N, C-alpha and C positions, 0 to 999 in steps of 0.2 A: 717490489713496490716502487712507485715513482718517487724518486729522491728529490731533495731540495735542488732547485735551479734558480739562477738569477732571472731567468726569463719566465714571465707569468703564463698561466693558462687562461685563455679567454673563453667564457661560456655565455652564449646568448640564451636568454630565458633562464637566468641562473638564480632567480629568487623564489622558485617554488618547485615542488615535486622532484623529479629526477635531476633537474639542473641544480637545485638547492643541495641535494644529497652529494652531487659531484663536487660542488664548490666547497662544502664543509669538509669533505674527505681530503681534498687537496690542502686546504688551510690548516687542518689539524696535523698535517705532515710538513708544515712550513713551506709549502709550495705557493708562491704568490698567485693570486687570482684576480682577474677583472671580470665582472659580470655586466651584461646588458639586461636591463629590465624596462618594461613598458609602463607598468602601474606600480603604485606604492603597495608593498606587501609587508606584513609584520616581520618576516624573516630578515628584512634589510638591515634592521638595527643589529641583529645578531651577527650578520655577515660583516658589517662594518667593524664591530667589536673584535671580530676574529682577524681583521686586517684586509678584508677584500676592498678593492676599488669598485664602486658601484656607479655605473653610468646609465642614467635614464636615456632611452633611445626611442626613436620613432622610425620603424622599418616600413611604415605604410607608404612611404614615398622614396623614390630613388635619391632625392636630395637628402633625406634623413639618413639613409645608409651611408652616403658619402661623408656627411658631417660626423657620424659615429666613427667611421674609419679614421678620419683626421684626428679625432680625440685620442683614439687608441695609439696611433703612430706617435703622437706627441708624448704620451705617457710611457709607451713600451716600444722602443726601437726593435726589440726582438721578442718573439712569442714562442713559448715551448709547444703550445697546442692551441688550436681553434676548434671548439666543440659547438656545433650548430644544433642547439636544443630548442630554440624558439619555434613555437608551432601554434596553429589554430585548427579547430576541428569544426568546420562549417558543413552542415548538411544542405542538400538541395531542398528548397521549400518555397511555398507561394509567397512568403514574406520578403524574399529578396530575388531580384532578377537573376537568372542563371549566369549571365555574363559577369555580374558583380561577384557572385560566389567564386567563379573561376579566377577572376582577377585577384581577389583577396588571397586565395590559396596559392596562386603563382607568386604573388608578391612576397609572402613570408617564407614559402618553402623552396622557391626557385631563385627569384631575383636577389633576395637577401644573401643566401649563401654564395651564389654565383659572383655577385659583386664583391662581397667581403673577401672571398678567396683570392680574387684578382687584386683588390686594393691592398690587402695585407700580405701579399706574397713576399715582398721584400723583408717583412718582419719574420717570416718563417724560414727563409733561405739563409745560407751562410753559417749554419751551425753543425756542419759536417754531415756525413752519410747517416740517414735516418735520424737526423737531429731534431726534427719537429714533426708534428702530426696535425692532420685535419680529420675530424670525425663528424660524419653526418648522421643525425638521428632520423631514420625513416619510419617505416611501419610494416608489419607483416602483410597488410592488405595490398602491398605492391605486388605480391605473388598472385593474389586471387581476385583483386578488384573489390568494389563495393557498390551495391545498388542504391544505397542511401547517401553515400559520401563520394560521389563520382569525381568531383573536382579535387577533393582532398586526396583521394587515392592516386589520381593522375599526377598531381603536383609532387607527391612523395615519390612516385615512380621516376619523375624527371630528376629529382634529387639523387635517387639511387643510381641513375645512369651517370650523373655528373661525377659520382665517386670514381668511376673507372677513368673518365676523361682527365680529371685532375690528378689521379694517380700517375697516369702516363706523362702528364705535363711536368709534374713537380719531382718525380723520382730522379736520382736516389736520395735527394736531400730531405724531402718531405714525404711521409707515408700518408695515404688517404684511404680511409675505410668508412663503411657505413654500419650502423647497428639498427636492426629492424625488430623492435619489440612488439609483442601483443600485450596482454594484460600484465602489468607489473605491480600495480597497487590500486586499491579502491579509493574512491572519494568518501569523505565522512558521511555524506548523505545517501549513499547507496544502501538500499534495503536488503534484507536477507534473501528474498526471492531473486532479486537481480544478481546478487553475489553467487547464489547457488547456480543459476543458469550460466553465468559467465565462467565459473570454474569448470563446468561440464564441457566447455568448448575446447579444452586442451587435453592432451594426454596426461600431463602431470598433475592437473587438478589443484593447483595452488596459485596464489598471487605471491610471487617470490619476494617482492619488496625491492627497494632501490639498490640494495647492496649487490644484487645480481648485475646491475648496470655498472656500478662502480668497479666491480671486479673485472668486467670485460674491458672497460676503458683502460684500467691499469695494464691489463694484458697487452692491449694494442699499443699503448705508449711504450711499454718495455720491450716489445718485439723490435728487432732490427730487420725483419724480413717480410712481414705480413703487410701487404698493401693492395689496394684495388678490389677489396672483397666486401661482401655484405654478410654480416654475422647475425643470424636470427636468435632472438631471445623470446621465444614464443611457446615454450612448453610443449612443442610438437603440434601446435594448433593447426597448421596447414595440412597435417596428416589426418585430421578428423574427417 
């Protein structure tokens, strides 16, 4: 298990779903946490009560990314880990010009992690061999593409590729890995038919819940050797 450290873990998109589960897991083990959030969520009060530093952020512009990095550096000269969980899931549609869809997906899935990795590099270095981690959350569609979410899949594929480039750049001080999930958890409004169809798409036929992601993040952070790899959490879905 990841033990207490004076350096915090930074999680983008840390106020809901997988990001929230990761934040609470660290906080419950007395690991300091900084989260970036875009909008107000009910879980923010609980996170603050647990001791998280919650920073409202605007990653829709490069200037917003730079401002956020400046805030982090002021608060935390050192970071134990940087977990890129912030994401958006836009489909191509007649309601939005395709170039705008692509620009939005690149902004959150490519420019944001690319710039934050560069800007926060000094906070991650200087903690010894394998002393810090960067984890990119990508998607299983990187392997197979998507006819309805083309820009989304392409941007996540770029993030997946950056995993290997940053692993080369930052080794041996910082390990850089990606996690590529498929279905992890349902939304409250998902009906029974949708759930049945979704479960049929994987070999394991379950929605495993956030703990599956928490356990893998712990494994990656505790490893002193694993870097530059993409780790599928997909129940064998690409094999269907």
